[in-house]
N, C-alpha and C positions, 0 to 999 in steps of 0.2 A: 849252785850245782846240787842235784839230788841224784841218789843212786838206789836202784833196786837190785837185790841179790836174790836169785831164785835158786833154791836147793831142793832137789827131788829127794824124797825119802829114800833111805837105804833098802837093801834087799829084805823082803818080807817073806813070812811063811806062805806057803801055797794056799790057795783057796781050799776050803774044807767045808763040809756040811755041818761040822761041830762048832765052828766059830764064824762069826760074821766078818764081812769085809772090813767093817769099822774096827773090830777088835784085833785084826791080824797084828802080830808083833814082828819086830826085826829078827832075822836069823843071827846067829853069832857072827857069820861073815858080814852081814849087814851092819852090825854094830862096829865091828873092827874097821871096815872100810869107811864108815861115817866118821869114826874118830881120826883115821888118817887124813880124810878129806878136810876136817876141821883144822887140823894142823897145817895142811896146805894152804887153806884160806888164811890162817894166821900169818903166812909169809907175805900175803898180799894186803891184809887189813889189820889195822890196830884194834878195831872194833867192828863188829857187824851191825852196830846200831840197834834199832828196834827189832825185836824178834816176834814175828807173827807166824803162827802155825795152824794147820788144819787140826781138828780134834781127833782125827783118826789115829789109833794108837801108834802105828809105824811112823807117821809124820811127827807126832808129839815126841816119840823116842829120839828120833833124829834131831830135833830141835834141842832137846835136853842134852844130847851128846855134844853138840856145838856150843850150847851155853856153858857147859861144864868146862870145855877146853879153853873158852874165852874168859873164864872166871866170872861169869854172869849168874847171878842168883836165879834159881829156877822159878821163883814167883814173879820174875820180870818178863818171862815168856807169855805172850799174849795169844790165847786160843780164840779162833774166830770160826764159826760154823760156816760161813760163806765159802771158806777155803776147801771145804769137803763137799758141800752140796751144790754150790752155785758159782764156783770160781770161773770168771771169764773176764775178758778185756772190758766188757760192759759194765761189770760189777767192780772192777778195780777202783774207780774213784770213791765209791762208798766205803770200801775197805780201807783205803788211805785217808779218808776224811777223819778218822779217829787219831791220826798221827799228828803230833805237835809239829808245827812248821819249823821249829828249831832243829829237829832231827834231819840230818842230811842223808842217812842211809837207813833202809829198811830191809831186813832179810826175811824172806818168805819160805816156809817149809810146806810142801804139798805134793801134788800128784800130776801125773801125765794122764790124758793128753793136754789138759788145760795149761800147765806150766810152759810146755813147748809152744803152744799156740799163742800165748800171751807174749812170751819173750820174742817169738818170731814176728809178731805184729808191732811191737814197740821198738825194735832196733831196726835201723836203716839197712843193716847188713843182713838181717834175717838170722834165724837160729835153727840149727839142726836139732834133732830129737835129744832131749836132756835124758841121759841115762840115770839109773838108780845111783844116788849119792853124787850126782853131777851138780856143778855150781856154775851159774851164769850171772855175771855182773853187767848191768846196763846203766849207763849214766845219762843224765838229762841236763841240758843247759837251761835250767828253770829255777824259779825261786820259791814256787809253792807246789805241793803235791797235786793240786787240782789241774795244773798245766800239762800233766802227762797225757799223751795220746799216741795214736797209731804213728809209727815212723818218726817219733820225736827223740828217740834215744840212740845212743851209740854203745855197742858191745865193747866192754872194757877187757873182759876175759871170759873164757869157757874152760872150766876145769873138768876133765873127764878121767874117772878113776883108772880106766885101763891104760891111758896114755901117760899118766904121772905116777902110778904106784908101782 
């Protein structure tokens, strides 16, 4: 059994000509809600497994907040450029190819619309739009990461900040 947990970054600063999209930081509210959502995830998971994040600052900040809540050293968070520039269902296998097959859970920190599109494609039930700080867990009855494909997963849970905080 393998599981992917998709976590959309928290609320970020508004677009501004003074700062690039890549550099936008979480707002104070975004940090607080991300921390609360990490604690909610801890009620479901003993460990988030391998942490992979987009290099965009708002996603990286979100990943570091979750890592801190789970007691994971920050240097264990893996930054992957694909998650910012080319994240898609088509590129998911190459992203997961670097994950040791002994790992059963991978938690991904990134962006919409790609996260919602991928989660929707992977789970038989489909997936509504993932809100900021939203968490979606999809499980797969497989033994290797390369077996993941369209409609091969089952949504285990969908944590939406507005519904649980």
